[in-house]
N, C-alpha and C positions, 0 to 999 in steps of 0.2 A: 504493501501498499505506499503510493507519493506522499510525504507533507499534507501536500495538499489534501488530495481525497482525505487523509486522516484528519483534516483540518476541517471540513466540509461536513461530517460527519459529530464529529465533538459539540459544534457548533447548532446542529438540528438535536438531539441531545442537552443540550442546556439548556436552549431553548423550551422543548416542547416539558423539559422538567419543569415540578414547581420547591421542592424540597432539597436541597444543594447539604455535602456535611462541607462546613470551614472548620479549618486547624489553626490551631496561633499554638507558642510556647506559651508554660504559665513558668514562673520565677523560677522552680527549681526545673528550668530545661528541660521537663519536662512536655509530651504534645498534651494537647488537649481538644477533643474536636467533639462535636456537635451539632443535632440537625438540624437545618435552619428553611426558612419560607422564603425564598427565594423571593423578591422583589419586580422587579423588570432586572434585562438583560441586554446590552451593548453589544451586540456581536461575543466573542468568549472576552474583549478588554476590558467589559466592566460587567461585576457582577453588583447586586445592592440587595441592602437585609437590612431589617430592624431590627433594636433587640431596648433591650429596658438600659438606661446609661447605669444605673446599682449593679448588672450584670457583670461576674467575673471575668468576664469576656474585654472585657475594656480596660482593663490597668492591662494584660496580659496584653491588650495590641496601640494601649499605650505605651510597657515598652520594649512592644515588639511587635513592629507591624507587617514583616515578615504573616506571608500565611499561605493557606491554598486551600482550595473549593477540590472540592471529586464532587460528580455525578455520573446517575449507576439507573441501569437499564436490568433489571434480574432479568426479565423473558430473554431478554441477549442475551447476557454476558456479554455488555457493554458498558465498559465506561471514559471517565474522564476526567486525569487531575488536573487545576489550571497551577503554576506557581508563581505568587503574587507581592501584593501590599494590600492591606486593610485602612485607611486614610477614616477616620473615626468624626461625622457628621452631625451640627447644631443648623444647622441657619436652616433661615426658614423654608431656603426654594429646596433644597433637598427635602425638610420634613415635610411639603404639601406635596414633594415628583410621591413617594412612599406611601402618606398614609392614605388607608383603607378603612373603608365602615361600617367599626369594628371596634377598631380598635379603643374604642372612648374607655373599653370594657380593662382596656391592661394601662389606656392613658385617661385617668377624667380629668387633666386638666385638659385634655386636644393636643388640636400639633404643637403645639406649646411646650403641651408634661414638658418640664427638669428632668424628670424619668424616661423621658424619649430620644432614641437617636437612632441615628441612621448610618450604617455599613460603605462605604460605595469598595469592593473589591474590584484591586486595577489587575493582573495575568501580565505573566509579562512573558511567561512561560508553555510548553504544552505532552499530557502525557495520554493520547488516547488505545484503548486496548478494544479490543477483540480477536474472538477467533484466535488464541493463548497468542498472541504477539502481540508487541509496543512499538508506539511510534511516536514522537519525539518530535515537536515546532511549536516553531513561535510564533508568538501570537502581538 
């Protein structure tokens, strides 16, 4: 499989996925991974999430913004890992961009709730897995 084909398959997987795994590193250097609801993606370059500002991942990402995002299709035995960095955003534009109906349940003060943060993951490279083969590509 060419890098271009792997990129196209990876993009299709990321686009149709609602859930992604976000990996970061804690203060002891141990990996932490959690399932996140993907709010949107701009190609494979940017993946957007939301989280509680009070969550453990915020200080982890402030301390080390290096992260990875993994999408998987269990039925087709395929996955894509993206490697990059996370920016923690609390500006009004980013908050409105990712705000969804029903978020009031988690953020009772609304879109400007201090416990509401947006995470923008920016990928620089990726790895596509399918049919027992791994293909690396740049994003």
